[in-house]
C-alpha positions as CSV (number, residue, x, y, z in Angstrom):
1,M,-29.6,40.8,-12.1
2,T,-26.9,43.4,-12.1
3,E,-26.9,47.0,-10.9
4,Y,-30.6,47.3,-10.9
5,T,-33.3,46.5,-8.5
6,P,-35.6,43.7,-9.1
7,H,-37.9,45.4,-11.5
8,D,-41.0,43.7,-11.2
9,D,-42.4,43.1,-14.5
10,A,-44.5,40.2,-15.7
11,V,-45.1,40.3,-19.4
12,K,-47.6,38.7,-21.8
13,T,-47.0,39.7,-25.5
14,R,-50.0,40.6,-27.6
15,R,-50.7,42.1,-31.1
16,R,-53.6,44.2,-32.4
17,D,-53.9,44.3,-36.2
18,N,-50.7,45.9,-37.5
19,M,-49.9,47.9,-34.4
20,V,-46.7,47.4,-32.5
21,S,-46.7,44.6,-30.0
22,K,-47.8,45.5,-26.5
23,S,-46.8,43.7,-23.3
24,T,-48.7,43.3,-20.0
25,F,-46.4,44.1,-17.1
26,F,-46.7,43.7,-13.3
27,V,-44.5,46.5,-12.3
28,S,-42.9,47.6,-9.0
29,I,-40.7,50.4,-10.1
30,A,-42.0,54.0,-10.8
31,F,-40.1,56.9,-12.4
32,V,-40.3,60.5,-11.3
33,A,-42.7,62.6,-13.4
34,L,-41.9,66.1,-14.6
35,V,-44.1,68.7,-16.3
36,G,-43.4,70.4,-19.7
37,Y,-44.6,70.6,-23.3
38,I,-43.9,68.9,-26.5
39,A,-42.1,71.5,-28.6
40,G,-43.0,71.6,-32.3
41,T,-45.6,68.8,-32.0
42,R,-49.2,69.5,-33.1
43,S,-51.8,68.9,-30.5
44,D,-53.6,66.3,-32.7
45,Q,-50.3,64.4,-33.1
46,L,-49.9,64.4,-29.3
47,Y,-53.4,63.3,-28.8
48,A,-53.1,60.5,-31.4
49,A,-50.1,59.1,-29.5
50,I,-51.7,59.2,-26.1
51,A,-55.4,58.6,-26.6
52,P,-55.2,54.8,-27.4
53,V,-53.2,54.3,-24.2
54,F,-56.0,55.6,-22.0
55,G,-58.8,54.1,-24.1
56,I,-60.0,57.5,-25.3
57,K,-61.8,57.7,-28.7
58,A,-59.5,59.1,-31.4
59,S,-60.8,62.6,-31.5
60,A,-58.6,65.5,-30.6
61,D,-61.7,67.4,-29.4
62,S,-61.6,65.2,-26.3
63,L,-58.2,66.5,-25.1
64,N,-57.9,70.2,-24.4
65,T,-54.3,71.1,-25.3
66,S,-54.8,74.9,-25.5
67,V,-53.2,75.5,-22.1
68,L,-50.2,73.4,-23.2
69,Q,-50.0,75.3,-26.5
70,D,-50.3,78.7,-24.6
71,A,-47.6,77.7,-22.1
72,Y,-45.2,76.7,-24.9
73,R,-45.8,79.9,-26.9
74,N,-45.1,82.0,-23.8
75,L,-42.1,79.8,-22.8
76,R,-40.6,80.2,-26.3
77,A,-41.2,83.9,-26.4
78,N,-40.0,84.8,-22.9
79,Y,-37.5,82.2,-21.7
80,D,-34.0,83.6,-21.3
81,G,-32.0,80.6,-22.5
82,K,-31.9,77.6,-24.8
83,L,-34.8,75.2,-25.0
84,D,-34.2,71.5,-25.6
85,A,-37.0,70.1,-27.8
86,D,-36.6,66.5,-26.7
87,A,-36.6,67.5,-23.0
88,L,-39.7,69.6,-23.4
89,S,-41.4,66.8,-25.4
90,D,-40.6,64.2,-22.8
91,G,-41.6,66.6,-20.0
92,A,-45.0,67.1,-21.5
93,V,-45.8,63.4,-21.7
94,R,-44.4,62.9,-18.1
95,G,-46.7,65.6,-16.9
96,M,-49.8,64.1,-18.6
97,V,-49.0,60.7,-17.3
98,A,-48.2,61.9,-13.8
99,A,-51.7,63.5,-13.7
100,A,-53.2,60.0,-13.7
101,D,-51.9,59.8,-10.1
102,D,-50.8,56.2,-10.3
103,R,-47.3,55.2,-9.4
104,Y,-47.4,52.4,-11.9
105,T,-48.6,54.4,-14.9
106,V,-45.3,56.0,-16.1
107,F,-43.5,57.4,-19.1
108,M,-40.0,56.3,-19.9
109,D,-37.7,58.4,-22.2
110,K,-35.2,56.8,-24.5
111,K,-32.5,56.3,-21.8
112,E,-35.0,54.9,-19.2
113,A,-36.6,52.6,-21.8
114,E,-33.2,51.2,-22.8
115,E,-32.3,50.5,-19.1
116,F,-35.7,49.0,-18.6
117,N,-35.2,46.6,-21.5
118,R,-31.6,45.8,-20.6
119,G,-32.8,44.9,-17.1
120,L,-34.9,42.1,-18.5
121,S,-32.1,40.8,-20.7
122,G,-29.5,40.3,-18.0
123,Q,-26.9,42.2,-20.0
124,V,-25.8,45.3,-18.2
125,S,-22.6,47.5,-18.2
126,G,-21.6,47.9,-14.6
127,I,-19.6,46.4,-11.8
128,G,-21.4,43.1,-11.5
129,S,-23.4,43.4,-8.3
130,E,-27.0,42.9,-7.2
131,I,-28.4,45.8,-5.2
132,G,-31.3,45.9,-2.8
133,R,-32.4,47.4,0.4
134,R,-31.5,46.0,3.8
135,S,-32.5,48.0,7.0
136,N,-33.6,50.8,4.7
137,Q,-30.1,51.2,3.2
138,P,-28.9,50.3,-0.4
139,T,-26.9,47.1,0.1
140,V,-24.9,44.7,-2.0
141,L,-27.0,41.5,-2.1
142,R,-24.7,39.5,-4.3
143,V,-21.5,39.8,-6.2
144,L,-21.2,38.0,-9.6
145,N,-18.3,35.6,-10.0
146,D,-15.3,37.1,-11.9
147,S,-17.0,40.5,-12.0
148,P,-15.2,43.9,-11.6
149,A,-16.9,44.1,-8.2
150,E,-15.5,40.8,-7.1
151,K,-12.0,41.6,-8.3
152,A,-12.1,44.9,-6.5
153,G,-13.1,43.2,-3.2
154,V,-16.7,44.2,-2.9
155,K,-18.6,41.8,-0.7
156,S,-22.2,40.9,-0.1
157,G,-23.6,43.0,2.8
158,D,-21.5,46.1,1.9
159,V,-23.7,49.2,2.3
160,F,-23.5,52.1,-0.2
161,V,-22.5,55.4,1.3
162,A,-21.5,57.4,-1.7
163,V,-21.2,57.0,-5.5
164,N,-18.7,59.3,-7.2
165,G,-18.6,61.4,-4.1
166,E,-22.3,61.9,-3.8
167,S,-24.1,60.5,-0.8
168,V,-26.6,57.8,-1.5
169,E,-27.4,56.8,2.2
170,G,-31.0,55.9,2.5
171,K,-31.6,56.2,-1.2
172,D,-33.8,53.8,-3.1
173,A,-31.8,50.9,-4.5
174,S,-32.9,51.6,-8.1
175,A,-31.5,55.1,-7.8
176,V,-28.2,53.8,-6.5
177,A,-28.1,51.1,-9.3
178,S,-28.6,53.7,-12.0
179,R,-25.6,55.7,-10.7
180,V,-23.4,52.5,-10.4
181,R,-24.2,51.5,-14.0
182,G,-22.4,53.1,-16.9
183,E,-20.5,52.6,-20.1
184,A,-18.0,49.7,-20.1
185,G,-14.5,51.0,-19.6
186,T,-15.5,53.9,-17.5
187,S,-14.7,54.1,-13.8
188,V,-17.0,54.6,-10.8
189,K,-15.9,55.5,-7.2
190,L,-17.8,53.8,-4.4
191,T,-17.7,54.5,-0.7
192,M,-19.1,51.5,1.2
193,K,-19.8,50.7,4.8
194,R,-18.6,47.3,6.0
195,G,-19.5,46.7,9.6
196,E,-18.1,49.6,11.5
197,S,-15.5,50.4,8.8
198,T,-15.7,52.5,5.6
199,V,-14.1,51.2,2.4
200,D,-13.4,53.0,-0.8
201,F,-13.3,51.4,-4.2
202,T,-12.5,52.7,-7.7
203,I,-13.9,50.1,-10.2
204,V,-13.7,50.0,-14.0
205,R,-17.1,49.0,-15.4
206,A,-17.5,46.1,-17.8
207,Q,-20.2,44.3,-19.7
208,V,-21.6,41.7,-17.3
209,S,-24.0,38.9,-17.9
210,D,-26.1,37.2,-15.2
211,P,-28.3,34.2,-16.0
212,S,-31.7,34.5,-14.4
213,V,-31.5,30.9,-12.9
214,R,-28.8,29.2,-11.0
215,W,-29.0,25.8,-9.2
216,S,-27.0,23.6,-7.0
217,V,-27.3,20.5,-4.7
218,S,-26.3,20.3,-1.0
219,D,-27.0,17.5,1.4
220,G,-29.5,16.0,-0.9
221,V,-31.5,19.2,-1.3
222,G,-31.6,21.1,-4.6
223,T,-31.6,24.9,-4.7
224,M,-32.9,27.0,-7.6
225,I,-32.2,30.7,-7.4
226,I,-34.4,32.8,-9.8
227,S,-33.3,36.4,-9.9
228,R,-35.9,37.6,-12.5
229,F,-38.4,36.2,-15.0
230,D,-36.8,36.9,-18.4
231,A,-37.1,35.2,-21.8
232,Q,-34.7,32.5,-20.8
233,T,-36.0,31.8,-17.3
234,A,-38.6,29.1,-18.1
235,S,-36.1,27.0,-20.1
236,L,-33.4,27.4,-17.5
237,A,-35.7,26.6,-14.7
238,R,-36.9,23.5,-16.4
239,Q,-33.4,22.4,-17.2
240,A,-32.5,23.0,-13.5
241,A,-35.6,20.9,-12.4
242,S,-34.6,18.1,-14.7
243,E,-31.0,18.1,-13.4
244,L,-32.1,18.2,-9.8
245,K,-34.6,15.4,-10.3
246,S,-32.0,13.2,-12.1
247,Q,-29.7,13.7,-9.1
248,G,-32.4,12.3,-6.8
249,V,-32.8,15.3,-4.5
250,K,-35.4,14.8,-1.7
251,A,-36.5,18.4,-1.8
252,V,-36.1,21.7,-3.8
253,I,-35.6,25.2,-2.4
254,V,-36.7,28.0,-4.8
255,D,-35.1,31.3,-3.9
256,L,-37.2,34.3,-5.0
257,R,-35.8,36.8,-2.6
258,D,-35.2,40.2,-4.2
259,N,-36.8,39.0,-7.5
260,G,-39.0,41.9,-8.6
261,G,-40.6,40.2,-11.5
262,G,-40.3,39.7,-15.3
263,Y,-42.3,38.1,-18.0
264,L,-45.7,36.7,-17.0
265,N,-45.3,33.8,-19.5
266,A,-42.1,32.9,-17.7
267,A,-43.8,32.8,-14.3
268,R,-46.6,30.7,-15.7
269,D,-44.1,28.3,-17.3
270,V,-42.1,28.0,-14.1
271,A,-45.2,27.3,-12.2
272,G,-45.9,24.6,-14.7
273,I,-42.9,22.7,-13.4
274,W,-45.1,21.9,-10.3
275,L,-48.7,22.4,-11.6
276,N,-50.6,20.4,-14.3
277,N,-53.3,22.4,-16.2
278,Q,-54.0,24.6,-13.3
279,I,-54.8,28.3,-12.9
280,V,-51.8,30.5,-12.1
281,V,-53.4,33.9,-12.1
282,T,-56.6,35.7,-13.2
283,E,-56.8,39.2,-14.5
284,K,-59.8,41.5,-14.1
285,A,-60.6,45.0,-15.4
286,G,-63.3,46.3,-13.1
287,D,-65.5,43.2,-12.3
288,K,-64.8,41.6,-15.7
289,V,-62.4,38.7,-16.1
290,T,-60.1,39.6,-19.0
291,D,-57.7,36.6,-18.8
292,E,-57.2,33.4,-17.0
293,V,-53.7,32.1,-17.1
294,K,-53.1,28.3,-16.8
295,T,-50.1,26.1,-16.9
296,G,-49.3,23.3,-19.3
297,S,-49.3,19.6,-18.6
298,S,-45.6,18.7,-17.9
299,A,-45.1,19.3,-14.2
300,I,-41.9,17.3,-13.7
301,L,-41.6,18.3,-10.0
302,D,-45.2,17.6,-9.1
303,G,-45.1,15.9,-5.7
304,M,-41.6,17.1,-4.9
305,K,-41.3,18.7,-1.5
306,T,-40.7,22.4,-2.3
307,I,-39.9,25.5,-0.2
308,L,-40.0,29.0,-1.6
309,L,-37.8,31.7,-0.1
310,V,-39.4,35.2,-0.4
311,N,-38.8,38.7,1.1
312,R,-40.2,42.2,1.0
313,D,-38.6,42.7,-2.5
314,S,-40.2,39.6,-4.0
315,A,-42.8,41.3,-6.2
316,S,-45.1,40.9,-9.1
317,A,-44.3,37.8,-11.1
318,S,-42.5,36.4,-8.1
319,E,-45.7,36.9,-6.1
320,I,-47.7,35.2,-8.9
321,L,-45.5,32.1,-8.7
322,A,-45.5,32.1,-4.9
323,G,-49.2,32.6,-4.6
324,A,-50.0,29.9,-7.2
325,L,-47.7,27.3,-5.6
326,Q,-48.9,28.2,-2.1
327,E,-52.6,28.1,-2.8
328,H,-52.3,24.9,-4.8
329,G,-50.5,23.3,-1.9
330,K,-47.3,22.7,-3.9
331,A,-44.9,24.7,-1.8
332,T,-44.2,26.1,1.7
333,L,-43.1,29.8,1.9
334,V,-40.3,31.0,4.2
335,G,-39.1,34.5,4.8
336,Q,-40.9,37.8,4.9
337,K,-44.2,39.0,3.6
338,T,-43.9,39.9,-0.1
339,F,-44.0,43.3,-1.7
340,G,-47.7,43.4,-2.6
341,K,-48.1,44.3,-6.3
342,G,-51.4,43.2,-7.7
343,T,-52.1,45.5,-10.6
344,V,-51.5,45.0,-14.3
345,Q,-49.7,47.4,-16.6
346,K,-49.7,47.5,-20.4
347,V,-46.6,48.8,-22.1
348,L,-46.7,50.6,-25.4
349,N,-43.9,51.7,-27.7
350,L,-43.9,55.4,-28.5
351,A,-41.8,57.3,-31.0
352,D,-38.0,57.1,-30.9
353,G,-37.7,54.3,-28.4
354,R,-39.8,55.8,-25.7
355,L,-42.2,53.6,-23.6
356,L,-45.5,54.3,-21.9
357,K,-46.8,52.0,-19.2
358,V,-50.4,52.1,-18.1
359,T,-52.4,50.4,-15.4
360,V,-55.2,48.4,-17.1
361,A,-56.3,45.7,-14.6
362,R,-55.7,43.9,-11.4
363,W,-54.5,40.3,-11.0
364,Y,-55.8,37.7,-8.6
365,T,-54.4,34.5,-7.1
366,P,-56.0,31.1,-7.9
367,K,-58.2,31.6,-4.8
368,G,-59.3,35.0,-5.9
369,K,-57.1,37.2,-3.7
370,N,-55.7,40.5,-4.9
371,I,-52.5,41.1,-3.0
372,T,-52.1,44.9,-3.6
373,K,-50.4,46.5,-0.5
374,E,-50.9,43.2,1.4
375,G,-48.4,40.9,-0.2
376,I,-48.3,37.1,0.5
377,T,-47.5,35.9,4.0
378,P,-45.2,32.9,4.3
379,E,-46.1,30.0,6.5
380,A,-42.7,30.5,8.3
381,I,-41.8,34.2,8.9
382,V,-38.0,34.6,9.3
383,E,-36.1,37.9,9.2
384,L,-32.7,38.5,7.7
385,T,-30.8,41.4,9.3
386,A,-27.8,43.4,8.2
387,D,-25.8,41.8,11.0
388,D,-26.7,38.4,9.6
389,M,-25.4,39.4,6.2
390,N,-22.2,40.9,7.5
391,A,-21.6,37.7,9.5
392,G,-22.4,35.5,6.5
393,R,-25.5,34.1,8.1
394,D,-28.7,33.3,6.3
395,P,-31.4,32.2,8.8
396,Q,-34.1,32.2,6.1
397,R,-32.2,29.6,4.1
398,D,-31.4,27.7,7.3
399,K,-35.1,27.4,8.0
400,A,-35.8,26.3,4.5
401,M,-33.1,23.6,4.8
402,D,-34.7,22.4,8.1
403,L,-38.1,22.1,6.3
404,A,-36.5,20.3,3.4
405,K,-35.1,17.4,5.6
């Protein structure tokens, strides 16, 4: 994943009659909500777009938009300046969605929706780095091979101080990533902290590609790094599993650190590499079970000693996989307690490329645990500090290798 934080989403595509397809997401990123009004849009049109999302009957009488209409009329009549119709329109929806008071129920404008979708594709214009938080600071977790970042000398463990002269110290990694991203061919100026020193870079952005699965073998142990669960992840993971098995590895380490999620079907299919016809996750709306997700019957690594690496940024679909393999006794978890994202969001397409994401259910592990705000606790808790990263140490992986022997 490049220039964006692990986004957390687990998706299951559905269709209802001739409506646009909707996806179920398990999401760990929220966007800031602003208040405004949809300029030039009739209240019944606004209602028709929003009502189905919240499960309200399609009657404009149920939604009182008189205050919005009054606010817009007064704004248009009295505001000393130009009004941007798109900005007002987006602001109105943001305000309505924000009133649900749920960090995972969010509206995305066209730009945010494009970035959201690009994040799942692995195709991003940027410098070719993976950004996360270490010691509450935005930090480079990984630099892609042959990327602009690598060519400029950026290293894993570098801490972001400023982007284009604006301080980002202590900022959320997703906010930093959005500033680092940009059109291919444009430049970005970075100030980074490396140990006790400060280093400045001017880097020309480029189109970068980062496969969601990478694998290798060392000392008879296979390693599979899964950075997100996208449309290619399941096939790549199964290919990796076949390669590792053919090479006769004695154990497999699956690295889910900083993986914020992706498609639910991908997480299910990856779990199916170890599980035969077993429950991966159950969804509930209220007390009613709405879905029970099971694996297929081609678990090629069933019986293989497996260790999963997780941390505080392993979220959503990562937690679904980790919880399923842990509770079915197929893997030992090493690292830190995971993020704790146990609710289900449905994503709907709105007009002109906008997206609306709504919490519709909770998900449960095979043993019936909802991990919201609790996360999943590894059998072996091991920290990874900024000093470790700066020194090139990885005690979490070291522990996994010890368990694999």
